[in-house]
Every structure is written in structure tokens, then in C-alpha cells.
N, C-alpha and C positions, 0 to 999 in steps of 0.2 A: 503520696506525691505523684502527680500525673507525669506522663512521658514528656510532654512539652515543658513542664516545669523543670524536670531534670535536664532537659536539653538547654534551656535558657541559663540555668546555673552553671553548666559546663562551658557556655559560650563566653561568660564574663565573670568578673569577680562578684562576690556577694555585695549587696547594697552597703553594708556597714564598712566594708573595705573600700568600696568605690568612692564613697563620699570623703574618705580621708586622704585620697590621692591628691598630690599636688599637680597643678597644670604643667604641661610639657615645657621643659627647659630648652630643648633643642629646637631648631628651625624645622618646619615641616617641608617635605617634598610634595609638590602638587601635580595633578594632571587634569586635563580638561576632557569632558565626555559630552558627545552629542549623539542624537539618533533620530530616525524616522522623520526625515525631511518631507518625503512624499511630495516632491515638486510637481506641479501640474502646469502644462503649457497653457491650458485654458482657465486656470484658477482666477477667480475674481479678486481684484485688489481690495484690501481692507474689509474682507468679509470673513468672519471667523465662526467656528462652531461645527457641529456634527456634519460630516460628509463634505466639508470644505477642505480642499487640498492647499498646499503652500504655494503662494504666488511669488512672482519675481521680487516684489517689494519686500515681502516678509523674509525671503531667503537672503536678499542683499543685506538687510538690517541684522539678521542673525549672524552673518559672516562678520560684520563690523563688530558686533558684541563679542563674538568668539575670539577675534584677534585682540580685542582690548583685554579680555580676561587672560588670554595666553600670555600677554605682556605684564599686566598688573599683578597677576597671581604667580608669575614666573613658572608657568607650567612646564614640566620637563618633557611632556609629550601630550598628544591628543589621541583619543580613542573614539572612533565612529562605529556605533553598534548596529548599523544596517538600515535598510529600506530607503532607497533614493527616489524612485519615481512614484507618480500617483498610482492609485489602485486601478487594476483592470484596464490597462491602456493598450492600444494597438501598437504594432511594431514601430511605426514611424515616430509617433509621439514618445514612446518609451525610450528610444535611443537619444532623442533630443533632450529628454529629461535627465537621463544619465549624464550626458555631456555637461549640462548646466550644474548638476550637483557635484560632479567630479571636479569641475573647474572651481567651484566654490570651496571645496575641501582643499584643493591645491592653494587657493588664496589664503585660507586659514593657516596652512602649514608654512607658507612663505618660502624663503630661500634656505632656511636652516632648521626649522622646527620639524620634529619627527611626528608623523601621523600614521595610525594603524586603522585599517578597515576590516570589518568582518561582515559576512552577508546576512541579509534579512530575507524574509519570504517573498519580497517583491524584487529581488535583485538578480533576476535572470533576464536575459534579452528574449527568452522564449515567452513565458507567461508567469503570473504569480504562482508561487510554490513550485515552479519547475526547477530542474536541476541546475545548480551553479557549477558549470563545467568549463574546462579549457576550450580553446578554439573560439568560435563566434558566438557562444552562449553567455560568456561572462560580460558584465557591463563595461569592463575596462577598455574594450575595443572602441568605445565612444571617446576615449582620450587619445589624442594624436601621438602622445609620448609613449604609449604602451606598445611594447614589442615582446610578445611571448616567445619569439624564436631565439632570443638571447639566452645563453647558458648562465643560469643563476640570476636571481632578481637583482638588478642594479639599484642604486639608491633612489632612482626616480621612477621605479616600476611598481605598479600596484600588486598586492593589496597594501603596500606601505608607501609612504613618501619620505624621502630623506632618511630612510631607516633600513634599507636593504642589508647593510652590514651588521645589523643587530639580530637578524634572523637566526634561530637555532635549528629548526626543522621546517623546511619549506616543501617537503616531499608530497604534501597533500593540498597544496595551494589551489590546484585545479578543481578540488572539491570543497574549497572554502574554509579550510582550517590549517593552522600553523602555530608555531611558538617563536618567541623572540625575547631578547633582553632589552626592555624599553628604556632602561637607564644606562645602556651600553653594556657590553660583556664584562663579566667578573664583578658585577655590582650586587649580586645576591637576589635579584628580582627577576622572575620569569613571567611573561605574559603568555597565557594559553588561550588563543582565539579559536572558539568552536563554531561549527555550523550546526546549530540545534534545529534548523529548519528540517534537517533530515529526520528528526525525531517526531515530526507531526504527521497527522493522517494523510495530508494532501501532497506531501513531498514527492516530487518526481512524476506526478500524474496530473496535477493542476487543481485549481480551486473552483469547486462547484461547476458552473457552466463553462468556465474558461480552461479548456484542457490543453495539455502540453503537446506541441507538435512533435517533440522528441521525447516521448514518454518512456520512463524506465519500467522494467518488469518488477514484480514484487521481489523476485530473487535478487535482482540487482540492487534494489533498495535495501533489503535486509543485509546483503553483503557490505554495502557502504556503512550502514549503521554499526555492524560488528567491527568493521575496520577502524572506524573513528573511536569507538569505545576502547578497543585494544590499544590504539595510539594514545588516547588520554591516560589510560592506566600506566603506560610506559613513561609518558611525560611526567606524571605526578611522582612516580617512583624515582625517576632520574633527578627531579628537582629535590626531592627529599634526601636522596643520597648525597647530593651536592651541597646540602644545607641552605638551599634557596627557598624563598617565599614565592607564592604564586598569585597572580591576578588571573582569575578564571572568568572569561568574558564570553557572552553569548547573546543572541537576539531573542529567541523564544525561551521564556523561563520554564522551569518545571512547576508542577502544581496544577491548580485549576484556573480556568478562565474567570476572572473577576466579574466580567459582564454577563457571560452566558452560563457559567457554572460547569461546563464540561472540562475534560482533561486537556491541558495544553499539549502534552505529548501523547502519542498514540499508545493505546493498549493492544492494538491489533498485531503489532510486530515486536516481539520480544527479543531478548538476546540469549542465545544458547550456542555454546561452542565447546565441544568436548575436548579440544586440543589443549585446553588450559587445565593444569592439574597442580596439586600440591600447594606450594607457598605462593604461587602467582597471585598478585593482588586482585586482578580482575576475576579470576576463578573464585577467590574467596568472597569478593563482593557479590558476584552473581549467585553464589551459593547462599550467602546471607540474605539476599533479596527475596528468596523463596519462590516467587512466581515469575521471576526473570523478566518483568516488564522493563523497558528502557529506563523509565524514571526510577524504579526501585534499585536497579543495578547502579545507576548513576549516583543515587543518594548514598548507597552503601559504600561506593568508591570514594566519594567526597568526605564521608564520615571517617573513613579509614585514614584519609590524609588531611583531616581538619586542622591540624597544627601547621601544616605546610601551606594551605590555602588561606591567604590573608585577606582576600577580597573576592567576592563573586558579584559580577555586574550583569544586569539583564536589561532588555528593552521591550519592544513589540506592543506593549499595552498603551503606549503614548502617555502614560500617567506616572506619577511619582510614587510608585508602590514599593512595598517591602514584603519579603517572604522569609519566614523562619523555617529552615529546612531540617528535617529529622529523617533518619533512616527508619526502616520498618522495625528495627530493634530498639528504637527510641534514642539512638545516639545522635549527637549534634552533627549535622551535615553542612552547616554554614548558614550565613545570612545573605540573602540575595537582595542587593540594592538596585532598585529600578532607576533607569535613566529616562526621563520624560522626553517626548518628541517635540520637534520643531512644528510639525503640523498641529492644527487645532481640531482635527476631525473627530476626536473622541470627547469633545466638549471641554478641552483643557486650554490653558494659555500655553503659547510656545515657550520652551524652556531649554536650558542646558545646565550642566552640573560640574562643579569643581570638587574633586576629592583631594584629600591630603593624607599622608601616612607618616608615621614616626620613624625613628632610626631602625626599628625592627620590622618595618613595613606593615604595621597594623594600622588600619584606617582610623584616623584621628579627626577627620574633617569631611563634611559633605555639605556644600552650599548650593542651593538651587536658585538660579537666576532666571527670571521670567519676564516677558513683555505682556502688556495689557492693551487691549483695543481702546481703552478709555483714556489713554495718554495721548498727548499731542506733541509732535506728529505721531501718527499711529505706527506701531511696530517698534517703538523705541523701548529699550531696556533702561529704566531709570535706576538711580543708585538705591532707592528704597524698595525696589521690587525684587527682593531676594529673602531667603530665610535659611537658617542653619539647622542641621540635623539635631544637635544638642538642644537648641532652644525649642525645637518642635517636639521632641520625644522625651525630654527629661520629665520624670513624674512630678506632679504638683508637690511643692514643699521641699524639693530636693535641689541640690546644686550640682549640676553635671559639667560645669565649666572645666575645660581642660581634659576631659575624659575621652577614652576611645569610644567609637561608635558602638561596638559590641558591649561595652560596659554600660552605656546609656540604656540599651535594650535590657541588659541583665538587671538593671535597677528596678524593673517592673516585677521581678521575682515570679514570673509565670503568668502575670495578668495580661493575657493576650487581648482581652476585651478593652482594657485601657489603651493598649498600643493601637488597636484597630480604630478607636475613636480619634486618636491623634492622626493616624494615617488618612482617614476619610476626610479630615479637614484640609489636608494639603494635597490630596490625590490629584486634583485638577490644576495644581500649580497656580494658586492664587485666584482661581475663578469661582470658588465657592465650594462648600462642603458637599460630599456625595453621600447619598443614603440608598438603601436597597441593593439589588443585585447580589453578587457573591464576593465582593472585595474583602470583606472582613474574614470570610472563610478562606480566601486565597492566601491570607497572611500566614496560615499554618499549613505547610506542605511537608510531606506528602500525605494527603488525607485518604488516599486510596490504597493503602498497603494491605496486602493479603499475607498473613503470616503462614509459614510452612507448617 
């Protein structure tokens, strides 16, 4: 039995049990997810495809669809997983783009809806991949309502809207990560919003030719990485002790880049901290990881808390991807569900996603809604331009209606090739099947484990 087969069997019930399950009797709780707008002040109207950023017309229609889904799906909250401006923009254009996207997110939230934001690699006023910091570097200064001088985030202050009273730990908001109770306190569900841009090669220094004006030293970067991992370990342990389930949300996913084949997270800066000993969960996770890379420590930690983490959501690729995560020891470390982008610049249709979970906070629904340039008027999301996770991934000849998302994947019994073929058909969200590159290999993470 392969390591990934064991992982899949531990993530879900065996197929024989799966197909005997009855559909859910209780109502689902839903939430809306969006990501990667990449609004460009100079973006051409009604032009889609590689290297094309989101225009005002596309962003306006996306907001209309998001508000409609918020209401029709009775979404309890909205989660935005990062990247607001166009790529590689100058300062003046960047600030205007932030203003436009922040205003749009506020319109989606309306007067009462809760919205949570976490940063992407383009979300610093400095440059792409630069530090997401307090003061004049965070994008929120582009919102006239933002006041970082107030003590404690009020309900209208970023990174949340109408949700400041749900925050659990906001002590690291200036570095882009925090925790909250998205269904209100004492409801048993915790959102852990991470800043995984820190885990990339370019964080704090800049992307290729576009260097940060306020660059960090390598020591500063490594300290921030260690601090966030230590904080994550404490949050997961706290949630587990409280009997809570966790939504773990991030922008850049672990594993490999489906387009280029390289590692998403850096191998150059690992985690080593001798102050953690004994039964501390992060020490045990780091020890189990063997080579102490960020990714392997993270996967060992999520594997340790796999029963507590009910959902892992990622973005960044702009595509509707899926990642089956295992630790270096072959333990199930979770399923990462990708949230596709509003931008079309990776050859995708613009899309957003509605998730649902059952009374135990296990994911029971994921529906991708997308627009197509071939509809009239352009940028409209029509009723028939959507697809469900169960319909997409249920193995041929089996009935997955009413089953949890993890159970649908478990029904493949380790056949990652079959799962990959299904993923490649929907990866570009209704724009056609994808072949080549490394997307199928990216399905199984982490492929770069070095055992001790």
C-alpha cells in the first residue's frame, strides 16, 4: 500500500461505507470565497486571457454576483484570500487599485455581512512580495475608514469588515495573520488566517527586478517565519483543547508550482528553534519533519491536528486546483481546496466559490461559479455556469450525492491519476481542459520530503 493510498483512506471512509451513507438531513452552513482580483487601472474592457488583469467592468460584475450569492446561498461570512492590485505596478497606480478593490469588498459585505481578508503576495503598498506591515505599507490606508491608531480593531477596520468583535488573536495583524470566530464566539469554529507569502523565496526582498524599498534582512525574515509557525502551533493546540474545528486559510499553498514545477514555499529558510522541547506540538512537528523545511514542519503540524482542521483553503494559482497533503511520515495532513481568481490572466475564467459544512463543520459542499466571455453581455455569471465538487470528482459509476468532500476524494481509493484527470478538466473554471505542466504532480504534496 502506498503512502498516498494510506493517506487517502485516513482522510475519508472507505468506498463501501461511503456509498451507503444517506444524504445530509440537516441544513448546511455556507460561506463565500473570492481571491486574486488583480484590478488594473489600465486593464482593457472585455479582454480575457493570459497576462490580462481585471478591468472595472469585470470587477463590477463580480461584485454583483458575489452579493447575489451572499444572499441566495445565505452565506454566513465571506473570505477574501488575497491579491488586490495588478502585477508589478508603480506606487500611484497601486494605491488606486487597492482603493477600488477595498471599496468593492466593502460593497460585497454591505451593512451587516462579515468579511475576512488575508494578504497575498501583491498586497503591500511597497512592491510585489514585499512585507505586509503596519504603518504606510499595508493596503488598508487606501480606505478612508481605516484608522490604525485606534486601540483594538473596531467592526469596520481591516482586515475584517463587520467582524472586529469576532477576532480571537489580532496581535500579529500588522504582519498579516490572525484568528477569529467567523460564526461568532462560542460557535465551535475558528478561522486561522495565515500569511504564507512569508514562506516564499521572495518575501521581504521583492520579486525579480522589482525590489522592495523597505527590504527586510534574512534574519528578520527567518524570525517572522518562526514566529508565525509558533503562533500557528499555539492556535491549533488551543482550538483542539477547546473542542473547536478550524478553517485554515492562506494565499500561497504548500507543494509545487503547477505551472513551473518549482517549490511554492522556500527551501532556503527552514525552521529551527531550540527553545521548544518535550511535548510542545511545534517541537514534535519540527522533529518529525526531519530536514526542518518550512513546508515539512507545516505538514507535520497539520497532520498532528488533522482531526481539528476541517478545511484548508488556498489561492494564488488563479485556478480551481486541489492538493492532497501528507507529512513526510505519510500521515494525512489535509486536503487543500483552491479558490480560483477573478482575474483571467492564467488562462482561466473568472470565478468564485461557495463552500458548505455540516453540523460538525466538515466540508459538505463546494460550488464554483464562473463567468464566460462568450455570454452576452460579457462578464455575466449565468445560472448554468457553475459546477459542484461532488459532480466533478465522484468516480464513474458511483453515487456521491450527499457525501462530504473528503469522502468523495476517498472513494478513489488512492487513484490520484483519476483525480488528476478530473482536476485538469475544471482547473481553468470552464475554459477548457489543461494538459502538460506540473498540475497533476502538484495534486500530491509534499513531494519534496527528505526523511531523517
